[in-house]
C-alpha positions as CSV (number, residue, x, y, z in Angstrom):
1,M,-17.1,-93.4,31.3
2,A,-19.4,-93.9,28.3
3,N,-20.4,-90.2,28.4
4,R,-16.7,-89.2,28.4
5,Q,-16.0,-91.4,25.4
6,S,-19.0,-89.9,23.7
7,D,-17.7,-86.4,24.4
8,D,-14.2,-87.3,23.1
9,K,-15.7,-88.7,19.9
10,E,-17.9,-85.6,19.4
11,H,-14.8,-83.4,19.9
12,T,-12.8,-85.4,17.4
13,E,-15.7,-85.2,14.9
14,K,-16.0,-81.4,15.3
15,R,-12.3,-81.0,14.5
16,K,-12.4,-83.4,11.5
17,P,-12.4,-81.5,8.1
18,D,-15.9,-81.5,6.5
19,N,-14.7,-82.3,3.0
20,F,-11.7,-83.2,0.9
21,L,-11.1,-79.5,-0.2
22,Q,-10.8,-78.5,3.4
23,R,-8.1,-81.1,3.9
24,L,-6.0,-79.4,1.3
25,G,-4.1,-76.2,2.0
26,P,-0.6,-74.9,1.1
27,G,0.1,-77.5,-1.5
28,L,-3.2,-76.9,-3.4
29,I,-2.8,-73.1,-3.4
30,T,0.9,-73.4,-4.4
31,G,0.2,-75.7,-7.3
32,A,-2.7,-73.6,-8.5
33,S,-0.7,-70.4,-8.3
34,D,1.9,-72.0,-10.5
35,D,-0.5,-71.4,-13.4
36,D,-0.5,-67.6,-13.1
37,P,-1.0,-65.4,-16.1
38,S,2.8,-65.4,-16.8
39,G,2.8,-69.2,-16.6
40,I,-0.2,-69.3,-18.9
41,G,1.9,-67.0,-21.3
42,T,4.8,-69.4,-21.1
43,Y,2.7,-72.5,-21.8
44,S,0.9,-70.6,-24.6
45,Q,4.2,-69.7,-26.2
46,A,5.4,-73.3,-25.9
47,G,2.2,-74.7,-27.5
48,A,2.1,-72.0,-30.2
49,Q,5.8,-72.3,-31.1
50,L,6.5,-76.0,-30.6
51,G,3.1,-77.6,-31.0
52,F,2.2,-80.9,-29.3
53,G,5.8,-82.0,-29.2
54,V,6.5,-80.2,-25.9
55,G,3.5,-81.7,-24.0
56,W,5.6,-84.6,-22.5
57,T,7.5,-82.1,-20.3
58,M,4.5,-81.8,-18.1
59,L,4.5,-85.5,-17.3
60,V,8.2,-85.6,-16.7
61,T,8.1,-82.5,-14.4
62,Y,5.2,-83.8,-12.3
63,P,7.0,-86.2,-10.0
64,L,10.0,-83.9,-9.8
65,M,8.0,-80.8,-8.8
66,A,5.8,-82.8,-6.4
67,A,8.9,-84.2,-4.6
68,I,10.7,-80.8,-4.3
69,Q,7.5,-79.1,-3.1
70,E,6.8,-81.8,-0.6
71,I,10.4,-81.3,0.7
72,A,9.7,-77.6,1.0
73,G,6.5,-78.2,2.9
74,R,8.2,-80.6,5.2
75,I,11.0,-78.1,6.0
76,G,8.4,-75.6,7.1
77,R,6.3,-78.1,9.1
78,V,9.3,-79.8,10.8
79,T,11.3,-76.7,11.7
80,G,8.6,-74.0,12.2
81,H,10.5,-71.8,9.7
82,G,10.3,-71.4,6.0
83,V,13.1,-72.1,3.5
84,A,14.5,-68.5,3.8
85,G,14.3,-68.7,7.6
86,N,16.3,-71.9,7.6
87,V,18.9,-70.7,5.1
88,C,19.6,-67.6,7.2
89,R,20.1,-69.7,10.3
90,N,22.5,-72.1,8.6
91,Y,24.4,-70.3,5.9
92,P,26.4,-67.0,5.6
93,A,24.4,-63.8,5.0
94,P,25.8,-63.3,1.4
95,V,24.2,-66.6,0.4
96,I,20.7,-65.8,1.6
97,W,20.8,-62.2,0.3
98,S,22.1,-63.0,-3.1
99,L,19.3,-65.5,-3.5
100,I,16.6,-63.2,-2.1
101,L,17.7,-60.4,-4.5
102,L,17.2,-62.6,-7.5
103,L,13.9,-63.8,-6.1
104,F,12.8,-60.2,-5.5
105,V,13.7,-59.3,-9.1
106,A,12.0,-62.3,-10.7
107,N,8.9,-62.0,-8.5
108,T,8.5,-58.2,-9.2
109,I,8.7,-58.8,-13.0
110,N,6.2,-61.7,-12.6
111,I,3.8,-59.5,-10.6
112,A,4.1,-56.7,-13.3
113,A,3.5,-59.1,-16.1
114,D,0.6,-60.8,-14.3
115,L,-1.1,-57.4,-13.6
116,G,-0.5,-56.3,-17.1
117,A,-2.0,-59.5,-18.5
118,M,-5.0,-59.2,-16.1
119,G,-5.6,-55.6,-17.2
120,D,-5.4,-56.5,-20.9
121,A,-7.7,-59.5,-20.4
122,L,-10.4,-57.4,-18.7
123,K,-10.0,-54.7,-21.4
124,L,-10.5,-57.5,-24.0
125,L,-13.7,-58.5,-22.2
126,I,-15.4,-55.2,-21.4
127,G,-13.2,-52.5,-22.9
128,G,-12.0,-49.5,-20.9
129,P,-8.6,-48.4,-19.6
130,G,-6.3,-51.4,-19.1
131,A,-3.9,-49.2,-17.0
132,L,-6.7,-48.5,-14.5
133,Y,-7.5,-52.2,-14.1
134,V,-3.8,-52.8,-13.3
135,V,-4.0,-50.3,-10.4
136,V,-7.3,-51.8,-9.2
137,F,-6.2,-55.4,-9.3
138,G,-2.9,-54.6,-7.5
139,S,-4.6,-52.5,-4.9
140,V,-7.3,-55.1,-4.2
141,S,-4.6,-57.8,-3.8
142,V,-2.6,-55.8,-1.2
143,I,-5.7,-54.7,0.8
144,A,-7.0,-58.2,0.9
145,Q,-3.8,-59.6,2.2
146,I,-3.3,-57.0,4.8
147,F,-6.9,-56.6,6.2
148,F,-8.7,-59.9,5.5
149,K,-8.8,-62.4,8.3
150,Y,-6.2,-65.1,7.5
151,E,-8.6,-68.1,7.5
152,R,-11.1,-66.3,5.3
153,Y,-8.3,-65.2,2.9
154,V,-7.0,-68.7,2.6
155,A,-10.5,-70.0,1.9
156,I,-10.9,-67.5,-0.9
157,L,-7.6,-68.6,-2.5
158,K,-8.8,-72.2,-2.3
159,W,-12.0,-71.4,-4.1
160,L,-10.1,-69.4,-6.7
161,T,-8.3,-72.6,-7.7
162,L,-11.5,-73.6,-9.5
163,V,-11.1,-70.9,-12.1
164,L,-8.2,-73.0,-13.5
165,F,-10.7,-75.5,-15.0
166,A,-11.7,-72.8,-17.5
167,Y,-8.7,-74.1,-19.5
168,V,-10.0,-77.6,-19.5
169,I,-13.2,-76.2,-21.0
170,A,-11.2,-74.3,-23.5
171,L,-9.4,-77.5,-24.5
172,F,-12.7,-79.2,-25.3
173,V,-13.9,-76.2,-27.2
174,A,-10.9,-76.4,-29.5
175,K,-10.8,-79.1,-32.2
176,V,-7.9,-81.2,-31.0
177,P,-6.4,-84.0,-33.1
178,W,-6.2,-86.3,-30.1
179,S,-3.9,-89.0,-31.5
180,E,-1.3,-86.3,-32.3
181,A,-1.8,-84.6,-29.0
182,L,-1.4,-87.9,-27.0
183,M,1.8,-88.7,-29.0
184,G,3.2,-85.4,-28.0
185,L,2.2,-86.0,-24.4
186,L,3.5,-89.6,-24.1
187,I,6.5,-89.7,-26.4
188,P,9.4,-87.4,-25.5
189,R,10.9,-85.4,-28.4
190,A,13.8,-83.0,-27.9
191,Q,15.6,-80.6,-30.1
192,W,19.2,-79.3,-29.8
193,S,18.5,-75.7,-30.4
194,A,18.6,-72.5,-28.3
195,A,14.9,-72.0,-28.9
196,F,13.9,-75.4,-27.6
197,L,16.3,-75.5,-24.6
198,T,15.4,-71.9,-23.6
199,T,11.7,-72.8,-23.7
200,L,12.4,-76.0,-21.7
201,V,14.2,-74.0,-19.0
202,A,11.4,-71.4,-19.0
203,I,8.9,-74.3,-18.6
204,L,10.9,-75.8,-15.8
205,G,11.4,-72.3,-14.3
206,T,7.6,-71.8,-14.3
207,T,6.7,-75.3,-12.9
208,I,9.6,-75.6,-10.5
209,S,10.1,-72.1,-9.2
210,P,11.7,-70.7,-6.0
211,Y,8.8,-68.6,-5.0
212,L,6.7,-71.8,-4.8
213,F,9.3,-73.4,-2.4
214,V,9.3,-70.2,-0.2
215,W,5.5,-69.9,-0.1
216,Q,4.6,-73.6,0.7
217,S,7.3,-73.9,3.4
218,S,6.3,-70.6,4.9
219,Q,2.6,-71.4,4.9
220,E,3.2,-74.8,6.6
221,A,5.2,-72.9,9.3
222,E,2.4,-70.3,9.5
223,E,-0.4,-72.8,9.9
224,Q,1.6,-74.5,12.7
225,R,2.3,-71.2,14.4
226,I,-1.4,-70.1,14.6
227,D,-2.6,-73.5,15.9
228,P,-2.1,-73.8,19.7
229,D,-2.3,-77.6,19.4
230,K,0.7,-77.8,17.0
231,K,4.4,-77.5,17.5
232,P,7.2,-77.9,15.0
233,L,7.3,-81.6,14.2
234,K,10.9,-82.0,15.4
235,H,9.5,-81.2,18.9
236,E,6.6,-83.7,18.6
237,P,7.8,-86.4,16.2
238,E,5.0,-88.7,17.2
239,K,2.8,-86.7,14.8
240,A,5.3,-86.9,11.9
241,E,3.7,-89.8,10.0
242,Q,0.2,-88.3,9.9
243,E,1.5,-84.8,9.0
244,T,3.8,-86.1,6.3
245,K,1.0,-88.0,4.7
246,R,-1.2,-84.8,4.8
247,I,1.6,-82.7,3.2
248,R,2.1,-85.4,0.5
249,I,-1.5,-85.7,-0.5
250,D,-1.9,-81.9,-0.5
251,T,1.2,-81.5,-2.6
252,L,0.3,-84.3,-5.1
253,V,-3.1,-82.9,-5.6
254,G,-1.9,-79.3,-6.0
255,M,0.9,-80.3,-8.5
256,A,-1.5,-82.5,-10.4
257,V,-3.9,-79.6,-10.8
258,S,-1.0,-77.4,-12.0
259,N,0.2,-79.8,-14.6
260,I,-3.3,-80.8,-15.9
261,I,-4.0,-77.1,-16.6
262,A,-0.6,-76.6,-18.2
263,I,-1.3,-79.6,-20.5
264,A,-4.7,-78.2,-21.4
265,I,-3.1,-74.8,-22.3
266,I,-0.3,-76.3,-24.4
267,M,-2.8,-78.6,-26.2
268,T,-5.3,-75.8,-26.8
269,T,-2.7,-73.4,-28.3
270,A,-1.0,-76.2,-30.3
271,A,-4.3,-77.3,-31.8
272,T,-5.4,-73.8,-32.7
273,L,-2.5,-71.2,-32.9
274,H,0.4,-73.5,-33.9
275,S,-1.8,-75.3,-36.5
276,A,-2.8,-72.0,-37.9
277,G,0.8,-70.8,-38.1
278,K,0.3,-68.3,-35.3
279,T,3.6,-68.8,-33.5
280,D,4.5,-65.2,-32.4
281,I,2.6,-65.3,-29.1
282,E,4.3,-63.3,-26.3
283,S,1.7,-63.3,-23.5
284,S,-1.5,-64.9,-22.2
285,S,-3.7,-62.0,-23.2
286,Q,-2.3,-62.2,-26.8
287,A,-3.1,-65.9,-26.8
288,A,-6.7,-65.2,-25.7
289,E,-7.1,-62.6,-28.4
290,A,-5.5,-64.8,-31.1
291,L,-7.9,-67.7,-30.2
292,K,-11.0,-65.7,-31.3
293,P,-10.5,-66.0,-35.1
294,V,-9.2,-69.5,-34.8
295,A,-11.4,-71.2,-32.2
296,G,-14.2,-68.7,-31.7
297,A,-15.4,-66.0,-29.2
298,F,-16.2,-68.5,-26.5
299,A,-12.7,-69.8,-26.4
300,E,-11.4,-66.3,-26.2
301,L,-13.8,-65.5,-23.3
302,I,-12.9,-68.6,-21.3
303,F,-9.1,-67.9,-21.8
304,A,-9.5,-64.3,-20.7
305,L,-11.6,-65.0,-17.7
306,G,-9.1,-67.6,-16.6
307,I,-6.3,-65.0,-16.8
308,V,-8.1,-62.7,-14.4
309,G,-8.9,-65.5,-12.0
310,T,-5.5,-67.0,-11.9
311,G,-3.9,-63.6,-11.5
312,L,-6.0,-62.9,-8.4
313,L,-4.8,-66.2,-7.0
314,A,-1.1,-65.9,-8.0
315,I,-0.2,-62.3,-7.1
316,P,-0.7,-62.8,-3.4
317,V,1.6,-65.9,-3.6
318,L,4.3,-64.0,-5.5
319,A,4.2,-60.9,-3.2
320,G,3.8,-63.1,-0.1
321,S,6.8,-65.3,-1.0
322,T,9.0,-62.2,-1.4
323,A,7.7,-60.8,2.0
324,Y,8.3,-64.1,3.7
325,A,11.8,-64.5,2.2
326,I,13.0,-61.0,3.2
327,G,11.2,-61.1,6.6
328,E,12.6,-64.5,7.5
329,G,16.0,-63.4,6.3
330,R,15.8,-60.4,8.6
331,K,14.2,-62.4,11.4
332,W,11.2,-60.0,11.5
333,P,7.7,-61.1,12.7
334,V,6.1,-62.5,9.5
335,G,2.8,-64.0,8.5
336,L,-0.5,-63.1,6.9
337,S,-2.2,-64.2,10.1
338,R,-0.6,-61.3,12.0
339,K,-2.3,-57.9,12.4
340,P,-0.8,-55.1,10.3
341,K,0.7,-53.4,13.4
342,E,2.3,-56.6,14.5
343,A,4.2,-57.1,11.2
344,I,4.6,-53.7,9.7
345,A,7.9,-54.5,7.9
346,F,6.5,-57.8,6.5
347,Y,3.4,-56.1,5.1
348,G,5.5,-53.2,3.9
349,V,7.6,-55.5,1.7
350,L,4.5,-57.1,0.4
351,A,3.0,-53.7,-0.6
352,V,6.3,-52.5,-2.1
353,S,6.6,-55.6,-4.2
354,V,3.1,-55.2,-5.7
355,G,3.6,-51.4,-6.0
356,L,6.7,-51.9,-8.1
357,G,4.8,-54.4,-10.2
358,I,2.1,-51.8,-10.8
359,A,4.8,-49.1,-11.6
360,I,6.6,-51.2,-14.2
361,N,3.4,-51.2,-16.3
362,F,3.7,-47.4,-16.5
363,T,7.4,-47.3,-17.6
364,G,9.1,-48.0,-20.9
365,L,10.1,-51.5,-19.7
366,D,7.8,-54.0,-21.4
367,P,6.9,-56.5,-18.7
368,I,5.7,-59.0,-21.3
369,K,9.1,-59.1,-23.0
370,A,10.8,-59.3,-19.6
371,L,8.5,-62.1,-18.6
372,Y,10.1,-64.9,-20.6
373,W,13.5,-64.1,-19.2
374,S,12.0,-63.8,-15.7
375,A,11.0,-67.5,-16.1
376,V,14.5,-68.3,-17.2
377,I,15.9,-66.4,-14.1
378,N,13.6,-68.5,-12.0
379,G,15.1,-71.6,-13.6
380,V,18.6,-70.5,-13.0
381,L,17.8,-69.4,-9.4
382,A,15.9,-72.7,-8.7
383,A,19.0,-74.8,-9.0
384,P,21.1,-73.3,-6.1
385,V,18.0,-73.0,-3.9
386,M,17.2,-76.7,-4.5
387,I,20.7,-77.7,-3.7
388,I,20.6,-75.8,-0.4
389,M,17.2,-77.4,0.4
390,M,18.5,-80.9,-0.3
391,L,21.4,-80.3,2.0
392,L,19.2,-78.8,4.8
393,V,16.8,-81.8,4.9
394,R,19.7,-84.1,5.8
395,R,20.9,-82.0,8.7
396,K,19.9,-83.3,12.1
397,S,20.5,-79.8,13.5
398,V,17.7,-78.6,11.2
399,M,15.3,-81.5,10.9
400,G,16.0,-83.4,14.2
401,D,15.2,-87.1,13.7
402,L,12.9,-86.3,10.8
403,I,15.5,-86.0,8.0
404,V,14.1,-86.7,4.6
405,R,14.9,-90.2,3.2
406,G,13.7,-92.6,0.6
407,P,12.2,-92.0,-2.9
408,V,11.2,-88.4,-2.2
409,Y,14.8,-87.5,-1.3
410,W,16.2,-89.0,-4.4
411,L,13.5,-87.5,-6.6
412,G,14.4,-84.1,-5.1
413,W,18.0,-84.6,-6.2
414,L,16.8,-85.8,-9.6
415,A,14.8,-82.6,-10.0
416,T,17.8,-80.5,-9.0
417,I,20.1,-82.3,-11.4
418,A,17.5,-82.0,-14.3
419,M,17.3,-78.3,-13.6
420,G,21.0,-77.9,-13.6
421,L,21.5,-79.9,-16.9
422,C,18.8,-77.8,-18.6
423,I,20.6,-74.6,-17.6
424,V,24.0,-75.9,-18.8
425,G,22.4,-77.1,-22.1
426,M,20.7,-73.7,-22.7
427,G,23.9,-71.9,-22.0
428,A,25.9,-74.1,-24.4
429,S,23.4,-73.8,-27.2
430,L,23.3,-70.0,-26.8
431,M,27.1,-69.8,-27.1
432,L,27.2,-72.1,-30.1
433,A,24.3,-70.3,-31.9
């Protein structure tokens, strides 16, 4: 008997994660990918144009984005399907396909802008042809997603999250007036202007974005599917408390990382570019280049390296979320853990999404100018997707006995209402301008 207990204990210890990082998964990668080169561009614009006065938005959005992302994760883990898979099973086809079309457009523009920013950043560092770097980065991303073993690929994405802390280093390289910076962070200040409200929607569209819902929910479903010891939680509700706690911790950490980095970027650009009167920043690579004469070559180097690293993390999430959404909508076999021949259509969508992103960089369409409005599209798209999610998590036919209740549920609705109000405010200010 003693030997059996010893064997059980040894088996449990073998399955126990070795460290805190290994306990984190979809939530950490989702949060980190939120700070992609296009997001860095949005935060750099905000800091350069509006200064420290916009920093408070990061504290306000944290509980809202954490709640809505936890809800997305729980949908995937409870049902065994991502957000798109659940929408196509519970709503008319025009609903799912109108949302997927907007998601595809926004994600493709985001991928194009991210690849362009990565190419420009590497050109800034070592010279050479930026267009070639765009092709290389895009190709490497697709090949890695298709041919790397799933567990190894997810581990690489986890380690790539560490590059985000380059922006914390950049913050401390810059000379920040900390009293002014903390006032901007802790005291909300708003302006009734098209510029401020559009920037606010762009920030919300970057931090609370539909591709993040799709990715996290699909990854939770994927990790359940590949583990023979797991079933959708609605079929084994006895594990719900433990799994919900894991998803919550994972999400809280991931969203905290996302917002800490965003705060660092806003403060860095506010302290350097805004203070120097450099407010015409349109991209992350422009921000990196503009930092050199203001904050020194080291700040430029850190900023540029961060752009490349975050792009390598974010492009798979953007392309993957598009492939998951379309694949689940069509009820194809989906998942990065599947071999290419088992999910040809899924990987085909993923490759086409990145391919179009590469192609945009060779057309007359400027992906950097399109980027800002892509973030706004994400904000507009987020509101109906969030409403659908909030309705899904109260359906017993979807969630079984594990419908979402309590503070997380109400924070989810608060996030949805906040996004809707910002969109209405932006529209009204644009009409009155």
